[in-house]
C-alpha distance (Angstrom), angle and dihedral (degrees) to the residues before:
residue distance angle dihedral
M1 . . .
K2 3.82 . .
N3 3.82 91.8 .
K4 3.79 90.8 53.5
A5 3.81 90.8 51.3
K6 3.83 90.9 49.0
N7 3.80 91.5 50.2
N8 3.79 92.1 49.7
A9 3.80 91.1 48.3
A10 3.81 91.5 50.1
E11 3.81 91.6 49.7
A12 3.80 95.8 44.9
P13 3.80 113.4 101.1
C14 3.76 120.1 -122.2
R15 3.79 106.5 -87.4
V16 3.82 92.9 -151.6
S17 3.78 112.2 79.0
C18 3.81 94.5 -150.8
F19 3.78 122.5 -14.3
N20 3.80 100.2 -173.0
E21 3.79 107.4 22.0
E22 3.80 95.3 176.1
L23 3.81 93.4 52.6
I24 3.81 91.6 44.8
K25 3.82 90.5 51.7
D26 3.82 92.0 47.9
I27 3.79 91.1 51.0
Q28 3.80 93.5 46.4
D29 3.82 90.7 49.0
S30 3.80 92.2 49.4
L31 3.80 96.9 49.9
A32 3.78 116.1 107.2
A33 3.78 117.9 -108.9
E34 3.79 116.5 -86.7
E35 3.82 91.4 -112.2
E36 3.81 91.6 53.0
L37 3.79 91.3 49.2
Q38 3.80 89.7 50.3
H39 3.82 90.4 52.8
L40 3.79 90.2 48.0
A41 3.80 91.6 50.3
E42 3.82 89.8 51.4
F43 3.81 89.5 48.7
Y44 3.81 91.4 52.5
K45 3.79 89.5 46.5
L46 3.81 89.4 55.0
L47 3.80 90.2 50.5
G48 3.80 90.1 47.2
S49 3.80 90.9 94.1
P50 3.81 119.7 89.0
V51 3.82 88.4 -148.6
R52 3.81 92.7 56.6
L53 3.81 90.7 45.3
K54 3.82 89.3 52.9
I55 3.80 88.9 51.8
I56 3.78 90.6 53.4
F57 3.81 91.5 47.4
A58 3.81 90.9 49.0
L59 3.80 93.4 47.5
G60 3.80 89.3 46.5
K61 3.80 84.8 73.0
G62 3.81 92.3 53.5
E63 3.78 146.2 -75.1
L64 3.82 115.9 -31.6
C65 3.77 136.3 -177.4
V66 3.81 121.3 -121.0
C67 3.80 93.0 -107.6
D68 3.82 91.8 54.3
L69 3.79 90.8 48.4
A70 3.82 90.9 48.5
H71 3.80 88.9 52.8
I72 3.81 92.5 48.6
L73 3.81 91.7 48.6
G74 3.79 96.2 41.5
L75 3.81 89.9 -127.3
S76 3.76 135.0 124.2
M77 3.78 119.0 -96.4
P78 3.84 92.5 -108.4
A79 3.81 92.3 49.6
T80 3.80 90.4 48.3
S81 3.80 91.5 47.3
Q82 3.81 90.0 52.2
Q83 3.81 91.6 55.9
L84 3.81 91.8 44.7
K85 3.79 89.8 51.4
L86 3.82 91.4 55.9
L87 3.80 92.3 50.9
R88 3.80 92.2 44.0
Q89 3.81 92.8 50.4
Q90 3.79 88.7 58.3
G91 3.78 91.8 51.8
L92 3.79 96.3 -109.8
L93 3.80 97.1 118.5
N94 3.77 137.3 52.3
H95 3.80 116.7 -144.0
R96 3.77 131.0 -160.1
N97 3.78 134.6 169.8
D98 3.77 124.2 -140.4
G99 3.77 106.8 -175.2
R100 3.80 105.9 -57.8
M101 3.79 93.5 -17.1
S102 3.82 123.4 96.2
Y103 3.77 118.1 -154.5
Y104 3.79 129.4 -165.5
S105 3.78 134.0 -164.2
L106 3.79 136.0 168.9
T107 3.79 116.8 -89.2
K108 3.81 89.6 -154.0
P109 3.81 114.0 34.1
R110 3.82 88.1 -171.5
L111 3.81 87.2 72.2
F112 3.80 89.1 67.0
E113 3.80 90.6 48.4
A114 3.81 91.8 49.0
I115 3.79 93.0 50.6
Q116 3.80 90.5 47.4
G117 3.79 86.9 55.1
D118 3.81 89.8 51.0
V119 3.81 90.5 53.0
T120 3.79 89.6 51.7
F121 3.79 89.4 49.6
I122 3.83 91.5 51.5
E123 3.81 93.2 45.4
K124 3.81 93.7 50.5
G125 3.80 94.6 40.0
């Protein structure tokens, strides 16, 4: 009986059309544009891979070649290159060649700092 009452309460629409109109308007006005939110969601999706996060953490320490990154990640060179390509396509990595060697670095070092802050947030709960 209690479960049925809870389900009905959860399904019932709010009976008040707008309790705090000023606050609602302020929040609506402060929300990012739909297009910006879509870009942010895609960005978070890109960072949703532990492998790509490891790449960002590694490159937060400085420029590395693909072979060093592959060793750090425990992946093959092609698998590492695939992940680097995804990050590079989104403008997160710089790339340079030196002879036969390919080097990568972060385009925005603040990204590393932000993700470090997120790890601290998760650790401290």
